[in-house]
C-alpha positions as CSV (number, residue, x, y, z in Angstrom):
1,M,-107.7,-93.0,-247.9
2,G,-105.6,-89.9,-248.2
3,F,-105.4,-87.0,-245.7
4,L,-108.2,-85.0,-247.0
5,D,-110.4,-87.8,-246.9
6,S,-110.0,-87.9,-243.0
7,L,-110.6,-84.7,-242.6
8,L,-114.1,-84.2,-245.0
9,G,-114.5,-88.2,-245.1
10,D,-115.6,-90.2,-248.0
11,E,-117.6,-89.0,-251.0
12,D,-119.9,-91.7,-250.0
13,N,-120.3,-91.2,-246.4
14,R,-120.1,-87.4,-246.6
15,E,-122.0,-85.8,-243.4
16,V,-123.7,-82.2,-243.8
17,R,-121.7,-80.6,-240.6
18,S,-123.5,-77.7,-238.8
19,F,-121.3,-75.2,-236.9
20,A,-124.3,-73.1,-235.7
21,K,-124.2,-73.2,-231.9
22,K,-126.7,-74.5,-229.9
23,E,-128.4,-72.0,-227.1
24,K,-127.8,-73.2,-223.1
25,T,-130.1,-72.4,-220.3
26,G,-128.4,-71.5,-217.1
27,E,-129.3,-74.6,-215.4
28,E,-127.6,-76.8,-218.5
29,M,-124.5,-74.4,-218.6
30,Q,-124.1,-74.9,-214.3
31,T,-125.0,-78.5,-214.6
32,Q,-122.4,-78.8,-217.5
33,K,-119.5,-76.9,-215.5
34,G,-120.6,-79.1,-212.2
35,L,-122.1,-76.2,-210.6
36,P,-125.1,-76.6,-208.6
37,P,-128.5,-75.2,-210.0
38,V,-129.4,-71.6,-209.2
39,P,-131.1,-71.5,-205.7
40,L,-133.1,-68.4,-206.6
41,S,-135.9,-66.9,-209.2
42,V,-135.8,-63.3,-209.9
43,S,-138.2,-61.1,-211.8
44,S,-138.2,-57.2,-212.1
45,S,-140.2,-54.4,-212.5
46,F,-140.8,-50.6,-212.8
47,F,-143.4,-48.5,-210.6
48,P,-144.5,-46.2,-212.0
49,L,-143.4,-47.4,-215.5
50,R,-141.7,-44.5,-216.6
51,L,-140.3,-41.0,-216.0
52,S,-140.2,-37.6,-217.4
53,A,-137.7,-36.2,-219.8
54,M,-136.3,-33.0,-218.2
55,K,-137.9,-33.3,-214.7
56,S,-136.7,-34.4,-211.5
57,N,-138.5,-37.6,-210.5
58,S,-138.1,-41.3,-209.8
59,V,-139.6,-44.7,-210.0
60,N,-139.0,-47.6,-207.8
61,L,-137.1,-50.9,-209.5
62,I,-139.0,-53.6,-208.0
63,V,-137.0,-56.7,-207.9
64,K,-138.7,-60.0,-206.5
65,V,-136.6,-63.0,-205.4
66,K,-137.8,-66.2,-204.5
67,N,-136.4,-68.9,-202.8
68,I,-136.7,-72.1,-204.6
69,A,-133.9,-74.2,-202.6
70,N,-134.8,-76.0,-199.5
71,E,-132.4,-74.5,-197.1
72,N,-132.3,-70.7,-196.1
73,Q,-130.3,-68.5,-198.5
74,L,-127.9,-65.3,-197.6
75,V,-129.3,-62.5,-200.5
76,S,-128.1,-59.8,-201.8
77,V,-129.4,-57.3,-205.3
78,D,-126.8,-54.8,-207.0
79,A,-128.2,-52.9,-209.7
80,L,-126.1,-50.9,-212.4
81,V,-127.3,-48.1,-214.6
82,H,-125.5,-48.4,-218.1
83,N,-125.4,-45.0,-219.3
84,K,-123.5,-41.2,-219.5
85,G,-126.7,-39.3,-218.5
86,M,-127.9,-37.8,-215.8
87,L,-129.9,-40.9,-214.4
88,G,-128.8,-42.6,-211.0
89,F,-129.7,-44.1,-207.3
90,D,-129.9,-40.9,-206.1
91,P,-131.6,-37.6,-206.9
92,T,-128.2,-35.5,-207.8
93,G,-127.8,-38.4,-211.0
94,I,-124.3,-39.4,-209.5
95,N,-124.4,-43.1,-208.2
96,K,-124.7,-45.1,-210.9
97,S,-124.8,-48.8,-209.1
98,V,-126.2,-49.7,-205.9
99,E,-125.9,-52.7,-203.6
100,K,-129.1,-54.4,-201.2
101,R,-128.3,-56.5,-198.5
102,V,-131.4,-58.6,-198.1
103,G,-130.2,-61.1,-195.3
104,N,-131.8,-64.9,-195.3
105,V,-134.8,-65.7,-197.6
106,A,-136.6,-69.0,-196.1
107,P,-137.6,-72.1,-198.5
108,G,-140.1,-70.8,-200.5
109,A,-140.5,-67.2,-199.9
110,V,-140.8,-64.4,-201.9
111,I,-139.2,-61.3,-201.2
112,E,-139.7,-57.5,-203.0
113,V,-136.6,-55.4,-203.2
114,A,-137.3,-51.7,-203.8
115,I,-134.5,-49.7,-205.1
116,P,-135.3,-46.1,-206.3
117,L,-134.2,-44.7,-209.4
118,W,-133.9,-41.2,-210.2
119,A,-134.0,-38.7,-212.9
120,N,-133.2,-34.6,-212.9
121,N,-134.0,-31.8,-215.0
122,Q,-131.1,-32.6,-217.4
123,T,-132.0,-36.0,-218.3
124,P,-132.5,-36.8,-221.8
125,A,-135.8,-38.9,-223.2
126,G,-135.0,-42.5,-224.2
127,D,-134.4,-46.0,-222.9
128,Y,-131.9,-46.5,-220.3
129,E,-130.4,-50.1,-219.8
130,V,-130.5,-51.1,-215.9
131,S,-128.6,-54.4,-215.0
132,V,-129.7,-56.5,-212.1
133,Q,-127.7,-59.1,-209.6
134,V,-128.8,-61.0,-207.4
135,F,-126.3,-62.9,-205.3
136,S,-126.6,-65.9,-202.8
137,H,-123.9,-66.3,-200.9
138,Y,-122.4,-69.1,-198.5
139,Q,-121.9,-67.7,-194.6
140,D,-121.2,-64.0,-194.9
141,Y,-121.5,-61.4,-197.8
142,N,-117.6,-62.3,-199.0
143,K,-118.3,-65.4,-200.2
144,V,-120.9,-66.0,-203.8
145,F,-122.8,-69.3,-204.1
146,S,-124.3,-68.2,-207.2
147,K,-125.9,-65.3,-209.0
148,I,-128.6,-64.4,-211.5
149,K,-127.7,-61.5,-214.1
150,R,-131.0,-59.7,-215.5
151,A,-131.6,-56.6,-217.6
152,T,-134.1,-54.6,-218.0
153,N,-134.8,-51.2,-219.8
154,V,-136.2,-48.0,-218.2
155,R,-138.3,-45.9,-220.3
156,V,-137.8,-41.8,-220.1
157,V,-140.2,-39.6,-221.9
């Protein structure tokens, strides 16, 4: 058996090797790294559904957080707008990120956090990406136990 045979295998026993990556879920990745499972469930929506272009108006980004763990969780919500346009978390469109400290969430409880998202008279039409991160903290807001990141789009018409 030669050097190439040890790398490629025998011609009789040659295996087909797949180099495609298998996508893993968040829980599989965390259990593989030895981290605890995520104690929160997160969903997001907008009310109303869209913004008007070239007008000063706002929508609320509604983030629903459910505690699926068996103990209280100290929770905070961060939101970030990924654009260079005039869309933000204040009426002038300057603030591109915001943090809301929710507090303790009881086991099985569902909370809703409303974050206003503003457009002004210089906001062009299009789809804008907004990312939401929900953190579960340990003891105080300085220590992060786990986080969940979600991305969504808001439409400006």
